[in-house]
C-alpha positions as CSV (number, residue, x, y, z in Angstrom):
1,M,0.0,0.0,0.0
2,A,1.3,3.5,-0.9
3,D,1.1,4.8,2.7
4,T,2.1,2.1,5.2
5,S,1.6,4.3,8.2
6,L,-2.0,5.1,7.1
7,A,-2.7,1.4,6.6
8,R,-1.4,0.6,10.1
9,A,-3.4,3.4,11.6
10,L,-6.6,2.0,10.0
11,T,-5.7,-1.5,11.1
12,I,-5.3,-0.3,14.7
13,L,-8.6,1.6,14.6
14,E,-10.5,-1.4,13.1
15,A,-9.0,-3.9,15.6
16,S,-9.8,-1.6,18.6
17,S,-13.4,-1.1,17.4
18,N,-14.1,-4.7,16.8
19,S,-13.0,-5.9,20.2
20,A,-15.6,-5.6,23.0
21,D,-12.8,-5.4,25.6
22,G,-10.3,-3.4,23.6
23,E,-6.9,-4.6,22.4
24,T,-3.6,-4.7,24.1
25,F,-0.6,-2.8,22.7
26,T,1.1,-6.2,21.9
27,A,-2.0,-7.3,20.0
28,L,-2.1,-4.1,18.0
29,R,1.6,-4.5,17.2
30,E,1.0,-8.1,16.0
31,K,-1.8,-6.9,13.8
32,C,0.5,-4.4,12.2
33,G,2.9,-7.1,11.2
34,D,5.2,-7.3,14.3
35,V,6.8,-4.0,13.6
36,A,8.9,-2.2,16.1
37,S,7.1,-0.9,19.3
38,T,8.3,2.6,18.6
39,T,6.5,2.5,15.2
40,V,3.2,1.5,16.8
41,T,3.7,4.1,19.5
42,R,4.1,6.9,16.9
43,I,0.8,5.8,15.4
44,V,-1.2,5.2,18.6
45,K,-0.2,8.4,20.5
46,P,-1.7,10.9,18.0
47,L,-4.8,8.7,17.7
48,C,-5.2,8.9,21.4
49,D,-4.5,12.7,21.5
50,M,-7.2,13.3,18.9
51,G,-9.8,11.1,20.6
52,Y,-9.9,8.3,18.0
53,L,-8.4,5.8,20.5
54,L,-9.0,5.6,24.2
55,K,-6.6,3.8,26.5
56,D,-8.1,2.2,29.6
57,P,-5.8,3.3,32.5
58,A,-6.6,0.1,34.5
59,S,-6.1,-2.6,31.9
60,G,-3.9,-0.7,29.4
61,R,-6.2,-1.8,26.6
62,Y,-7.1,0.4,23.6
63,R,-10.7,0.8,22.4
64,A,-12.6,3.1,20.1
65,G,-12.6,6.7,21.3
66,P,-15.4,9.3,21.2
67,A,-14.0,11.0,18.0
68,L,-14.2,7.7,16.2
69,K,-17.8,7.1,17.4
70,R,-18.9,10.6,16.3
71,L,-17.4,9.9,12.9
72,A,-19.3,6.6,12.7
73,V,-22.6,8.2,13.7
74,A,-22.1,11.0,11.1
75,S,-21.5,8.4,8.4
76,L,-24.6,6.4,9.4
77,A,-26.7,9.6,9.4
78,Q,-25.9,10.0,5.7
79,R,-27.4,6.6,4.8
80,R,-30.6,6.8,2.8
81,P,-33.2,4.1,3.1
82,E,-33.7,4.1,-0.7
83,D,-30.0,3.2,-1.1
84,V,-30.1,0.4,1.5
85,A,-33.3,-1.1,0.2
86,P,-32.2,-2.8,-3.1
87,P,-29.9,-5.5,-1.8
88,V,-32.3,-6.3,1.1
89,L,-35.2,-6.6,-1.2
90,A,-33.2,-8.8,-3.6
91,D,-32.3,-11.2,-0.8
92,L,-35.8,-11.3,0.5
93,S,-37.3,-11.9,-2.9
94,A,-34.8,-14.7,-3.6
95,A,-35.5,-16.3,-0.2
96,T,-39.3,-16.2,-0.4
97,H,-39.7,-16.5,-4.2
98,E,-42.1,-13.6,-4.0
99,S,-42.1,-9.9,-4.9
100,A,-40.7,-7.6,-2.2
101,A,-41.1,-3.9,-1.6
102,F,-40.1,-1.0,0.7
103,F,-42.5,1.8,1.6
104,T,-41.8,5.1,3.3
105,W,-44.1,7.7,5.0
106,D,-43.8,11.5,4.7
107,G,-46.3,12.4,7.3
108,A,-49.4,12.4,5.0
109,W,-48.8,9.6,2.5
110,I,-46.9,6.4,2.1
111,S,-44.8,6.0,-1.0
112,L,-43.4,2.9,-2.8
113,E,-39.7,3.7,-2.8
114,A,-38.2,0.4,-4.0
115,K,-39.4,-3.0,-5.2
116,R,-38.0,-6.4,-6.4
117,E,-40.6,-8.2,-8.5
118,R,-40.6,-11.7,-9.8
119,P,-42.3,-12.3,-13.2
120,D,-44.4,-15.1,-11.8
121,A,-45.5,-13.3,-8.6
122,Y,-47.4,-10.3,-7.3
123,H,-46.7,-7.0,-9.1
124,F,-46.7,-3.7,-7.2
125,A,-47.6,-0.2,-8.5
126,D,-45.1,2.0,-10.2
127,L,-42.2,3.3,-8.0
128,H,-43.0,6.5,-6.0
129,T,-46.8,5.8,-6.2
130,R,-48.3,7.4,-3.2
131,F,-51.2,6.1,-1.1
132,Y,-53.2,8.2,1.4
133,H,-52.3,7.2,4.9
134,K,-55.9,6.4,6.0
135,A,-56.1,3.6,3.5
136,D,-56.1,0.2,5.1
137,H,-52.6,-0.5,3.8
138,P,-50.5,-3.2,5.6
139,Y,-47.2,-1.5,5.0
140,F,-48.5,1.6,6.6
141,R,-49.9,-0.4,9.5
142,A,-46.3,-1.6,10.2
143,I,-45.2,2.1,10.2
144,Q,-48.1,3.4,12.2
145,A,-47.4,1.0,15.1
146,H,-44.2,2.9,15.9
147,L,-45.3,6.5,15.4
148,P,-45.5,8.9,18.4
149,A,-48.9,9.0,20.1
150,K,-49.6,12.6,19.0
151,T,-49.0,11.7,15.4
152,L,-51.3,8.7,15.6
153,S,-54.1,10.8,17.1
154,R,-53.9,13.0,14.0
155,V,-53.8,10.0,11.7
156,F,-56.9,8.5,13.2
157,A,-58.8,11.8,13.7
158,T,-61.5,11.0,11.2
159,G,-62.2,7.6,12.8
160,K,-63.5,9.3,16.0
161,S,-66.6,10.5,14.1
162,R,-67.7,6.9,13.7
163,G,-68.1,6.3,17.4
164,G,-64.5,5.4,18.1
165,R,-64.7,2.0,16.5
166,V,-62.0,2.7,13.9
167,V,-59.7,4.1,16.6
168,D,-60.2,1.0,18.8
169,R,-59.8,-1.4,16.0
170,N,-56.6,0.2,14.8
171,A,-55.2,0.5,18.4
172,K,-55.6,-3.3,18.8
173,L,-54.1,-4.0,15.5
174,L,-51.1,-1.8,16.1
175,A,-50.5,-3.2,19.5
176,G,-50.3,-6.6,17.8
177,V,-47.7,-5.3,15.4
178,R,-45.6,-3.9,18.2
179,R,-45.9,-7.3,20.0
180,D,-45.2,-9.5,17.0
181,G,-42.9,-7.3,15.0
182,Y,-44.9,-7.6,11.8
183,V,-48.4,-7.2,10.3
184,T,-50.3,-9.5,7.8
185,L,-53.4,-8.1,6.0
186,D,-55.4,-9.1,3.0
187,A,-55.1,-6.5,0.2
188,S,-57.8,-7.4,-2.2
189,F,-61.4,-8.7,-2.4
190,R,-61.9,-11.9,-0.4
191,G,-58.2,-12.2,0.4
192,A,-57.0,-13.0,-3.1
193,S,-53.7,-11.3,-2.3
194,R,-52.0,-10.7,1.0
195,H,-49.1,-8.6,2.3
196,T,-46.8,-9.3,5.2
197,A,-44.7,-6.3,6.3
198,A,-42.3,-5.3,9.2
199,P,-41.1,-1.9,10.3
200,V,-37.6,-0.5,9.5
201,F,-35.9,2.0,11.8
202,D,-33.2,4.6,11.4
203,G,-30.0,4.0,13.2
204,P,-29.0,7.3,14.8
205,D,-32.3,8.1,16.4
206,G,-34.3,4.9,16.2
207,R,-37.4,6.5,14.5
208,V,-39.4,4.4,12.1
209,V,-38.6,5.2,8.5
210,G,-40.6,2.7,6.5
211,A,-41.7,-0.9,6.1
212,V,-40.4,-3.8,4.1
213,G,-42.4,-6.9,3.1
214,V,-43.6,-9.3,0.5
215,S,-46.9,-9.7,-1.3
216,Y,-48.3,-13.1,-2.3
217,F,-51.3,-15.2,-3.0
218,P,-52.2,-17.1,0.2
219,V,-54.1,-19.9,-1.5
220,E,-50.7,-21.3,-2.6
221,Y,-49.4,-21.4,1.0
222,T,-49.3,-24.0,3.7
223,K,-49.0,-22.9,7.3
224,E,-45.4,-24.0,7.4
225,R,-44.6,-21.9,4.4
226,L,-46.5,-18.9,5.8
227,D,-44.5,-19.2,9.0
228,R,-41.2,-19.3,7.1
229,L,-42.2,-16.3,5.0
230,T,-43.1,-14.2,8.1
231,R,-39.8,-15.1,9.7
232,L,-37.9,-14.0,6.6
233,V,-39.8,-10.7,6.4
234,V,-39.0,-9.9,10.0
235,E,-35.3,-10.9,9.5
236,A,-35.1,-8.7,6.4
237,A,-36.5,-5.7,8.4
238,E,-33.9,-6.3,11.1
239,Q,-31.1,-6.5,8.5
240,F,-32.4,-3.3,6.9
241,T,-32.4,-1.6,10.3
242,T,-28.8,-2.8,11.0
243,R,-27.6,-1.4,7.7
244,M,-29.2,1.9,8.7
245,G,-27.0,1.8,11.8
246,G,-29.6,0.4,14.2
């Protein structure tokens, strides 16, 4: 590598960050290729001075410092869900053999941001198609379950004019989503098609940013296959959240 000192500094930072207990000076020296102790010291000292490394005074081990953590958070904050979605949807579609999608919410509408369709499976609307948030849309139900209470009260405001039944019904449904980690709803007349979706969260602040899921024709499914599909959707949402920094 053109700059050996830079390569060693990055090696030290990566090793210190990946170890829960930190790394000893000897271990860092070994990871740098058993170079002289003075060489490692010349690298470690400025990293500590700048806050990228932190030396534990009791154990003498080195771990990630506050400056490195701030850098990581800043990097994660720049991740956009629409950039993370394609590989997650590709894996989910391949695992379930169904079409997969990712929806976001802007405060008034949900929007289809990304999809991975299979020619022999369910087909979604065009990308960036928007749906009004009061529609009984399963992907939005996955998002609604994790919205702040004040936001939910505005979302369900019109339901109160019908004796509170809509509010009560949705409250029970959303409680189930929070408990189970997913929602499954029929999406067409007499249940010809069905969606299973799970919420996705942003890393830095933990807010819900969307929902990922699959759409399918339940008549083709056994209980075992449905259980597997649900598990894969939940795992895809967790992977999505992890890639967002959660």
